[in-house]
C-alpha positions, 0 to 999 in steps of 0.5 A, spaced: 260 122 883 267 121 880 267 120 872 264 127 871 268 130 867 269 131 865 269 130 864 270 131 860 270 131 857 272 131 850 275 130 843 272 132 837 268 129 832 272 123 827 269 124 821 273 128 817 271 136 815 273 138 810 279 143 813 285 143 813 289 142 819 287 142 827 281 147 827 279 151 834 272 150 837 269 153 843 264 149 847 257 152 847 254 153 854 251 159 852 246 156 848 245 150 853 248 145 847 252 142 851 251 137 858 256 133 863 251 128 867 251 123 872 248 118 874 249 113 880 246 107 884 243 109 891 243 104 895 242 098 890 236 101 889 234 107 884 240 111 881 241 119 883 241 122 876 244 130 876 248 134 872 253 139 872 250 147 870 256 151 869 263 149 864 267 152 859 272 150 854 274 148 848 278 142 842 282 142 837 280 138 831 284 135 825 280 130 821 286 128 818 291 127 825 287 126 830 291 123 835 294 131 835 287 133 838 286 137 844 280 138 850 280 142 855 275 143 860 273 146 866 267 144 870 265 150 877 262 144 883 258 148 885 253 149 879 252 141 881 244 140 880 241 133 883 234 137 882 234 137 891 237 143 894 239 140 901 241 133 897 245 138 892 247 143 899 251 136 903 254 133 896 258 140 896 259 139 903 267 137 905 264 129 906 264 129 898 266 135 893 269 140 898 267 145 894 270 152 898 276 148 898 276 145 891 271 150 887 273 147 880 275 141 877 279 141 870 280 136 865 286 136 859 287 130 854 293 127 854 291 122 848 286 121 842 285 114 839 280 114 833 278 107 832 274 108 826 266 109 824 265 115 828 268 113 835 274 114 839 278 113 846 280 120 849 285 120 855 286 125 860 288 128 866 281 130 870 283 134 876 277 133 882 278 134 890 284 137 889 287 129 886 290 129 877 288 122 875 288 119 868 281 117 865 278 115 859 272 116 855 270 113 849 267 118 845 262 118 839 261 123 834 255 126 833 255 130 826 259 137 824 257 141 819 253 149 818 248 152 823 243 158 820 248 163 824 253 163 818 258 159 824 260 152 823 259 146 829 262 139 831 259 135 836 260 128 840 258 124 846 263 121 851 261 116 856 266 115 862 266 111 870 269 114 875 269 112 881 269 116 888 275 113 892 279 115 887 278 122 889 277 121 897 270 120 896 270 116 902 263 117 905 259 115 899 260 109 903 254 110 906 251 109 901 253 102 899 258 098 895 253 100 889 254 108 889 262 107 888 262 107 881 258 113 878 257 113 870 258 120 866 255 122 860 258 128 855 254 131 850 258 136 847 257 142 841 263 146 839 263 152 835 269 153 830 273 159 832 
């Protein structure tokens, strides 16, 4: 399960918001309006789907100076949920995520490249199993605006692909070469602070 994060995870929306300068957002995990999901091939014959149920973080977004956008996310790896208790126990073991030794994963952005038309490339350092690697997340602006409770929200989605061997999950080889890559999908909604 690689590219999960966080990753990851994300950068603010790309379209202008009408606010001058950077605006800080907290990821809305309390209302379950944010998701980190993954899928990986099982033996090359089917897809195994899962998600991380607990994570926190935020982002700073500047519509006029997108290169200043900043993202930080922390994921509770023990919250891994593939809808099968025995498999989840196996994935949390030292053979894969080694949750006892590495209970958290984190993502810290290093750059944001605005591609226009609501798209961007977010790069950042993903730390998983004590290993830090720079990853790329393709970002799409979902939208932004006021909510019914007097707040302001901004949302985006992200896609990335991770390689299990980059994080020393060599046990994944028993699942076949098709299981080397994990596709990660992020759906993030932030509440302006």
